[in-house]
ZADO-147513 format. One record per residue (C-alpha): x, y negated, z negated; residue number from 1. Coordinates in nm, 4 decimals, padded with zeros to 6 digits. Layout:
<node east="X" north="Y" up="Z" resi="NUM"/>
...
***
This chain:
<node east="-00.0487" north="-00.0327" up="00.0351" resi="1"/>
<node east="00.2616" north="-00.2282" up="-00.1132" resi="2"/>
<node east="00.5030" north="-00.1426" up="00.2092" resi="3"/>
<node east="00.1441" north="-00.1839" up="00.4403" resi="4"/>
<node east="00.0696" north="-00.5664" up="00.2351" resi="5"/>
<node east="00.4878" north="-00.6543" up="00.3375" resi="6"/>
<node east="00.4441" north="-00.5403" up="00.7210" resi="7"/>
<node east="00.1387" north="-00.7344" up="00.7320" resi="8"/>
<node east="00.3260" north="-01.0794" up="00.5750" resi="9"/>
<node east="00.6124" north="-00.9963" up="00.8000" resi="10"/>
<node east="00.4438" north="-00.9966" up="01.0765" resi="11"/>
<node east="00.2234" north="-01.3257" up="01.0092" resi="12"/>
<node east="00.5510" north="-01.5052" up="00.9524" resi="13"/>
<node east="00.6576" north="-01.3372" up="01.2775" resi="14"/>
<node east="00.3131" north="-01.4916" up="01.4824" resi="15"/>
<node east="00.3547" north="-01.8175" up="01.2870" resi="16"/>
<node east="00.7380" north="-01.8921" up="01.3953" resi="17"/>
<node east="00.6521" north="-01.7935" up="01.7752" resi="18"/>
<node east="00.3682" north="-02.0282" up="01.7595" resi="19"/>
<node east="00.6514" north="-02.2976" up="01.6463" resi="20"/>
<node east="00.8756" north="-02.1801" up="01.9021" resi="21"/>
<node east="00.6414" north="-02.2267" up="02.1517" resi="22"/>
<node east="00.5384" north="-02.5964" up="02.0646" resi="23"/>
<node east="00.9209" north="-02.6945" up="02.0323" resi="24"/>
<node east="00.9221" north="-02.6110" up="02.3858" resi="25"/>
<node east="00.6000" north="-02.7525" up="02.5176" resi="26"/>
<node east="00.6983" north="-03.1049" up="02.3601" resi="27"/>
<node east="01.0735" north="-03.0887" up="02.4749" resi="28"/>
<node east="00.9104" north="-03.1512" up="02.8423" resi="29"/>
<node east="00.7143" north="-03.4221" up="02.7716" resi="30"/>
<node east="00.8113" north="-03.7520" up="02.9819" resi="31"/>
<node east="00.7049" north="-04.0112" up="03.1804" resi="32"/>
<node east="00.6411" north="-03.9822" up="03.5230" resi="33"/>
<node east="00.9155" north="-03.9987" up="03.7627" resi="34"/>
<node east="00.9553" north="-04.3503" up="03.8869" resi="35"/>
<node east="01.2604" north="-04.3593" up="04.1539" resi="36"/>
<node east="01.3572" north="-04.7301" up="04.0485" resi="37"/>
<node east="01.6235" north="-04.8604" up="03.8959" resi="38"/>
<node east="01.5587" north="-04.8485" up="03.5503" resi="39"/>
<node east="01.3255" north="-04.5139" up="03.5907" resi="40"/>
<node east="01.3435" north="-04.2211" up="03.5668" resi="41"/>
<node east="01.3753" north="-03.8442" up="03.8076" resi="42"/>
<node east="01.1667" north="-03.6084" up="03.6722" resi="43"/>
<node east="01.0694" north="-03.2709" up="03.8600" resi="44"/>
<node east="01.1005" north="-02.9088" up="03.8717" resi="45"/>
<node east="01.4537" north="-02.7955" up="04.0786" resi="46"/>
<node east="01.5182" north="-02.4877" up="04.2323" resi="47"/>
<node east="01.9263" north="-02.5176" up="04.1692" resi="48"/>
<node east="01.9619" north="-02.2771" up="03.9112" resi="49"/>
<node east="02.3286" north="-02.2833" up="03.9031" resi="50"/>
<node east="02.3172" north="-02.5738" up="03.6543" resi="51"/>
<node east="02.6981" north="-02.7868" up="03.5838" resi="52"/>
<node east="02.7380" north="-02.7271" up="03.1954" resi="53"/>
<node east="02.7773" north="-03.1861" up="03.1953" resi="54"/>
<node east="02.4160" north="-03.1626" up="03.3524" resi="55"/>
<node east="02.2365" north="-02.9216" up="03.0814" resi="56"/>
<node east="02.1579" north="-03.2048" up="02.8525" resi="57"/>
<node east="01.9191" north="-03.3297" up="03.1739" resi="58"/>
<node east="01.7616" north="-03.0202" up="03.2309" resi="59"/>
<node east="01.4118" north="-02.9644" up="03.0191" resi="60"/>
<node east="01.3345" north="-02.5721" up="03.0384" resi="61"/>
<node east="00.9430" north="-02.4520" up="03.1597" resi="62"/>
<node east="00.9324" north="-02.1272" up="03.2068" resi="63"/>
<node east="01.0307" north="-02.0169" up="03.4701" resi="64"/>
<node east="01.1328" north="-02.2829" up="03.6234" resi="65"/>
<node east="01.4087" north="-02.5788" up="03.5347" resi="66"/>
<node east="01.2676" north="-02.9616" up="03.4788" resi="67"/>
<node east="01.5350" north="-03.1940" up="03.5859" resi="68"/>
<node east="01.4866" north="-03.5202" up="03.3190" resi="69"/>
<node east="01.7236" north="-03.8004" up="03.4513" resi="70"/>
<node east="01.7401" north="-04.1713" up="03.3390" resi="71"/>
<node east="01.8470" north="-04.4059" up="03.6339" resi="72"/>
<node east="02.0718" north="-04.6978" up="03.5096" resi="73"/>
<node east="01.9659" north="-05.0358" up="03.6355" resi="74"/>
<node east="02.3061" north="-05.0300" up="03.8449" resi="75"/>
<node east="02.2395" north="-04.6851" up="04.0477" resi="76"/>
<node east="02.3257" north="-04.6964" up="04.4231" resi="77"/>
<node east="01.9800" north="-04.6849" up="04.6440" resi="78"/>
<node east="02.0576" north="-04.3382" up="04.7931" resi="79"/>
<node east="02.2255" north="-04.0566" up="04.5849" resi="80"/>
<node east="02.2327" north="-03.7067" up="04.4961" resi="81"/>
<node east="02.2123" north="-03.5027" up="04.1730" resi="82"/>
<node east="02.1968" north="-03.1019" up="04.1169" resi="83"/>
<node east="02.0872" north="-03.0461" up="04.5329" resi="84"/>
<node east="01.7894" north="-03.3201" up="04.5217" resi="85"/>
<node east="01.8700" north="-03.5964" up="04.7400" resi="86"/>
<node east="01.7064" north="-03.9055" up="04.5647" resi="87"/>
<node east="01.6159" north="-04.2409" up="04.7220" resi="88"/>
<node east="01.5171" north="-04.4880" up="04.5273" resi="89"/>
<node east="01.2502" north="-04.8134" up="04.5803" resi="90"/>
<node east="01.3676" north="-05.1137" up="04.6467" resi="91"/>
<node east="01.2646" north="-05.3485" up="04.3667" resi="92"/>
<node east="01.3690" north="-05.6782" up="04.3162" resi="93"/>
<node east="01.3683" north="-05.8597" up="04.0127" resi="94"/>
<node east="01.3615" north="-06.2170" up="03.9245" resi="95"/>
<node east="01.6111" north="-06.4557" up="03.8338" resi="96"/>
<node east="01.5697" north="-06.6601" up="03.5030" resi="97"/>
<node east="01.8044" north="-06.9632" up="03.4813" resi="98"/>
<node east="01.8445" north="-07.1793" up="03.1282" resi="99"/>
<node east="01.9904" north="-07.4865" up="03.1047" resi="100"/>
<node east="02.1455" north="-07.4875" up="02.7174" resi="101"/>
<node east="02.3628" north="-07.8067" up="02.6155" resi="102"/>
<node east="02.4268" north="-07.6989" up="02.2841" resi="103"/>
<node east="02.8128" north="-07.6003" up="02.2587" resi="104"/>
<node east="02.7442" north="-07.3613" up="01.9776" resi="105"/>
<node east="02.5315" north="-07.1115" up="02.2448" resi="106"/>
<node east="02.8428" north="-07.1624" up="02.5537" resi="107"/>
<node east="03.1660" north="-07.1220" up="02.3165" resi="108"/>
<node east="03.2691" north="-06.9027" up="02.1202" resi="109"/>
<node east="03.5293" north="-06.8783" up="01.8085" resi="110"/>
<node east="03.8168" north="-06.5721" up="01.8718" resi="111"/>
<node east="03.6691" north="-06.4430" up="01.5835" resi="112"/>
<node east="03.3239" north="-06.4385" up="01.6891" resi="113"/>
<node east="03.4719" north="-06.2253" up="02.0065" resi="114"/>
<node east="03.6217" north="-05.9804" up="01.7844" resi="115"/>
<node east="03.2596" north="-05.9417" up="01.5919" resi="116"/>
<node east="03.1009" north="-05.9030" up="01.9414" resi="117"/>
<node east="03.3688" north="-05.6224" up="02.0539" resi="118"/>
<node east="03.3169" north="-05.4476" up="01.6940" resi="119"/>
<node east="02.9692" north="-05.4421" up="01.6866" resi="120"/>
<node east="02.9608" north="-05.3219" up="02.0600" resi="121"/>
<node east="03.1537" north="-05.0198" up="01.9358" resi="122"/>
<node east="02.8917" north="-04.9595" up="01.6899" resi="123"/>
<node east="02.5601" north="-05.0132" up="01.9559" resi="124"/>
<node east="02.6757" north="-04.7519" up="02.1662" resi="125"/>
<node east="02.8300" north="-04.4848" up="01.9282" resi="126"/>
<node east="02.4660" north="-04.4435" up="01.7900" resi="127"/>
<node east="02.2775" north="-04.5035" up="02.1247" resi="128"/>
<node east="02.4737" north="-04.2209" up="02.3122" resi="129"/>
<node east="02.3756" north="-03.9615" up="02.0246" resi="130"/>
<node east="02.1441" north="-03.6172" up="02.1407" resi="131"/>
<node east="01.9005" north="-03.5802" up="01.8784" resi="132"/>
<node east="01.7741" north="-03.1894" up="01.9269" resi="133"/>
<node east="01.4989" north="-03.3125" up="01.6727" resi="134"/>
<node east="01.1441" north="-03.3553" up="01.8671" resi="135"/>
<node east="01.0008" north="-03.5948" up="01.7265" resi="136"/>
<node east="00.8101" north="-03.8090" up="02.0000" resi="137"/>
<node east="00.5712" north="-03.7352" up="02.2946" resi="138"/>
<node east="00.7093" north="-03.9945" up="02.4722" resi="139"/>
<node east="00.3917" north="-04.1753" up="02.4690" resi="140"/>
<node east="00.4246" north="-04.5300" up="02.2795" resi="141"/>
<node east="00.2529" north="-04.8123" up="02.2104" resi="142"/>
<node east="00.3628" north="-05.1302" up="02.2227" resi="143"/>
<node east="00.6180" north="-05.2417" up="01.8957" resi="144"/>
<node east="00.4253" north="-05.5731" up="01.8803" resi="145"/>
<node east="00.1377" north="-05.8148" up="01.9967" resi="146"/>
<node east="00.2513" north="-06.0809" up="02.2247" resi="147"/>
<node east="00.3525" north="-06.2508" up="02.5719" resi="148"/>
<node east="00.5566" north="-06.0295" up="02.7288" resi="149"/>
<node east="00.8700" north="-06.3500" up="02.8291" resi="150"/>
<node east="01.0909" north="-06.1217" up="02.9847" resi="151"/>
<node east="01.0563" north="-05.8034" up="03.1818" resi="152"/>
<node east="01.3391" north="-05.5206" up="03.2378" resi="153"/>
<node east="01.5689" north="-05.6041" up="03.4840" resi="154"/>
<node east="01.5802" north="-06.0043" up="03.4940" resi="155"/>
<node east="01.8959" north="-06.1688" up="03.6477" resi="156"/>
<node east="01.9979" north="-06.4187" up="03.3822" resi="157"/>
<node east="02.1988" north="-06.7365" up="03.4325" resi="158"/>
<node east="02.2607" north="-06.9299" up="03.1633" resi="159"/>
<node east="02.4021" north="-07.3484" up="03.2775" resi="160"/>
<node east="02.4476" north="-07.1756" up="03.6453" resi="161"/>
<node east="02.7041" north="-06.9100" up="03.5329" resi="162"/>
<node east="02.5715" north="-06.5034" up="03.5470" resi="163"/>
<node east="02.5125" north="-06.3268" up="03.3006" resi="164"/>
<node east="02.4447" north="-05.9689" up="03.2375" resi="165"/>
<node east="02.0942" north="-05.8211" up="03.3541" resi="166"/>
<node east="01.8274" north="-05.8385" up="03.0831" resi="167"/>
<node east="01.7777" north="-05.4256" up="03.0287" resi="168"/>
<node east="01.4810" north="-05.4587" up="02.8020" resi="169"/>
<node east="01.1324" north="-05.6092" up="02.7145" resi="170"/>
<node east="01.1138" north="-05.9408" up="02.5022" resi="171"/>
<node east="00.8248" north="-05.9861" up="02.3548" resi="172"/>
<node east="00.7113" north="-06.3745" up="02.2609" resi="173"/>
<node east="00.5429" north="-06.4289" up="01.8943" resi="174"/>
<node east="00.5246" north="-06.5698" up="01.6178" resi="175"/>
<node east="00.7535" north="-06.5521" up="01.3380" resi="176"/>
<node east="00.6477" north="-06.3112" up="01.0411" resi="177"/>
<node east="00.4197" north="-06.1019" up="01.2825" resi="178"/>
<node east="00.4067" north="-05.7515" up="01.2513" resi="179"/>
<node east="00.6438" north="-05.4919" up="01.4247" resi="180"/>
<node east="00.5933" north="-05.1070" up="01.3825" resi="181"/>
<node east="00.7130" north="-04.7813" up="01.5450" resi="182"/>
<node east="00.6061" north="-04.7245" up="01.8862" resi="183"/>
<node east="00.6147" north="-04.3404" up="01.7891" resi="184"/>
<node east="00.7280" north="-04.0889" up="01.5773" resi="185"/>
<node east="01.1083" north="-04.0858" up="01.4502" resi="186"/>
<node east="01.3889" north="-04.1577" up="01.2219" resi="187"/>
<node east="01.5758" north="-04.4719" up="01.1233" resi="188"/>
<node east="01.9391" north="-04.4059" up="01.2384" resi="189"/>
<node east="02.0965" north="-04.7535" up="01.2141" resi="190"/>
<node east="02.0188" north="-05.0861" up="01.0476" resi="191"/>
<node east="02.2398" north="-05.4263" up="01.1318" resi="192"/>
<node east="02.2993" north="-05.7932" up="01.1342" resi="193"/>
<node east="02.4616" north="-05.8144" up="01.5306" resi="194"/>
<node east="02.5883" north="-06.1717" up="01.6690" resi="195"/>
<node east="02.3856" north="-06.1029" up="01.9660" resi="196"/>
<node east="02.0998" north="-05.8942" up="01.8487" resi="197"/>
<node east="02.0583" north="-06.0574" up="01.4747" resi="198"/>
<node east="01.8884" north="-05.8193" up="01.2611" resi="199"/>
<node east="01.8583" north="-05.5095" up="01.4494" resi="200"/>
<node east="01.6890" north="-05.1625" up="01.4075" resi="201"/>
<node east="01.7508" north="-04.8243" up="01.6009" resi="202"/>
<node east="01.5321" north="-04.5341" up="01.6183" resi="203"/>
<node east="01.5852" north="-04.1504" up="01.7151" resi="204"/>
<node east="01.2678" north="-04.0518" up="01.8496" resi="205"/>
<node east="01.3925" north="-03.7028" up="01.9274" resi="206"/>
<node east="01.4765" north="-03.5512" up="02.3069" resi="207"/>
<node east="01.7395" north="-03.8440" up="02.3747" resi="208"/>
<node east="01.5109" north="-04.1007" up="02.3235" resi="209"/>
<node east="01.5979" north="-04.4145" up="02.0749" resi="210"/>
<node east="01.4514" north="-04.7468" up="02.0698" resi="211"/>
<node east="01.5740" north="-05.0871" up="01.9628" resi="212"/>
<node east="01.4521" north="-05.3541" up="01.7772" resi="213"/>
<node east="01.6409" north="-05.6850" up="01.7795" resi="214"/>
<node east="01.6000" north="-06.0297" up="01.6427" resi="215"/>
<node east="01.3954" north="-05.9234" up="01.3210" resi="216"/>
<node east="01.3324" north="-06.1298" up="01.0152" resi="217"/>
<node east="01.2080" north="-05.8843" up="00.7906" resi="218"/>
<node east="01.2773" north="-05.5079" up="00.7840" resi="219"/>
<node east="01.0690" north="-05.2986" up="00.5937" resi="220"/>
<node east="01.2886" north="-04.9586" up="00.6571" resi="221"/>
<node east="01.5837" north="-04.8214" up="00.5759" resi="222"/>
<node east="01.8080" north="-04.5584" up="00.7407" resi="223"/>
<node east="01.7596" north="-04.2129" up="00.7297" resi="224"/>
<node east="01.3293" north="-04.3077" up="00.6802" resi="225"/>
<node east="01.1016" north="-04.1174" up="00.8424" resi="226"/>
<node east="00.8040" north="-04.3099" up="01.0381" resi="227"/>
<node east="00.5256" north="-04.2402" up="01.1841" resi="228"/>
<node east="00.3674" north="-04.4087" up="01.4832" resi="229"/>
<node east="00.2475" north="-04.7416" up="01.4107" resi="230"/>
<node east="00.4072" north="-04.8130" up="01.0486" resi="231"/>
<node east="00.5045" north="-05.1740" up="00.9806" resi="232"/>
<node east="00.8778" north="-05.1465" up="01.0243" resi="233"/>
<node east="00.9846" north="-05.5097" up="01.0457" resi="234"/>
<node east="00.8701" north="-05.8483" up="01.1412" resi="235"/>
<node east="00.9147" north="-06.0976" up="01.4703" resi="236"/>
<node east="01.2237" north="-06.3401" up="01.3845" resi="237"/>
<node east="01.4727" north="-06.5572" up="01.5854" resi="238"/>
<node east="01.8176" north="-06.3870" up="01.4579" resi="239"/>
<node east="02.1190" north="-06.4036" up="01.6277" resi="240"/>
<node east="02.1473" north="-06.5994" up="01.9409" resi="241"/>
<node east="01.8309" north="-06.7012" up="02.0600" resi="242"/>
<node east="01.6391" north="-06.9913" up="02.1634" resi="243"/>
<node east="01.2714" north="-06.8884" up="01.9728" resi="244"/>
<node east="01.0871" north="-06.6203" up="01.8164" resi="245"/>
<node east="01.0315" north="-06.2780" up="01.9790" resi="246"/>
<node east="01.1057" north="-05.8940" up="01.9726" resi="247"/>
<node east="01.3981" north="-05.7570" up="02.2110" resi="248"/>
<node east="01.2583" north="-05.4181" up="02.2609" resi="249"/>
<node east="01.4742" north="-05.1446" up="02.4305" resi="250"/>
<node east="01.4481" north="-04.7821" up="02.5284" resi="251"/>
<node east="01.7366" north="-04.5674" up="02.6115" resi="252"/>
<node east="01.7291" north="-04.1988" up="02.7254" resi="253"/>
<node east="02.0450" north="-03.9539" up="02.7204" resi="254"/>
<node east="02.2847" north="-04.2881" up="02.6930" resi="255"/>
<node east="02.0850" north="-04.5071" up="02.9686" resi="256"/>
<node east="01.8877" north="-04.7849" up="02.8759" resi="257"/>
<node east="01.5432" north="-04.7574" up="03.1001" resi="258"/>
<node east="01.2548" north="-05.0083" up="03.2064" resi="259"/>
<node east="01.0342" north="-04.9100" up="02.8896" resi="260"/>
<node east="00.6727" north="-05.0284" up="03.0298" resi="261"/>
<node east="00.7735" north="-04.6139" up="03.1681" resi="262"/>
<node east="00.6682" north="-04.5131" up="02.8098" resi="263"/>
<node east="00.3531" north="-04.7024" up="02.7716" resi="264"/>
***
């Protein structure tokens, strides 16, 4: 009798583990639809089964197929090949933003400021290249703040006539103190105060998806904290190098900044 009960218990545990395993496979392949443009995403079933080790992180297994999920960088060529897939991007024209700033403190950087910026860039890059095996996210986000989109992904920026790095995120203008929420389940992996970004939060959503929140006023979470979708994590501010209060929001997939709009 005891033996039968033990066997029944083991069988139940086995079934539960199988269900959990199946769920992890299903959730791991939930990504936005394919968008063939700079800042977009390749998302398709591929025939190639001979996957080089360096490309395995872009493969999502859907029995009996392999699904290629590849972030398209902003500076990508119009035509390229990956794993025997020939890719041709849609030509998209990004608008230009030209700003005149007369205040010298925004235009001239001291040696110490340049050193700080370099160090912060190294810290930031070390956080966003990590590929977490966790699967918090279903890759269907909500907007992190209510406001007006003041600058979209890919904008070509010029300050006082000089070209700057393209804008690889989403700026949402809102009043100082406006609530900022987690757009999807995740874990806070970094909090800092950067020269350009000001008060910063980085959240890991699993499956290689990371989101960042810059220019914050107040921060209400801590490193290592698990956050649920729609949880208040911060408030809008104007910290760092900005001309007004807004949230600079980025989504980084496997180390590449892609268009956040894909996830909404």
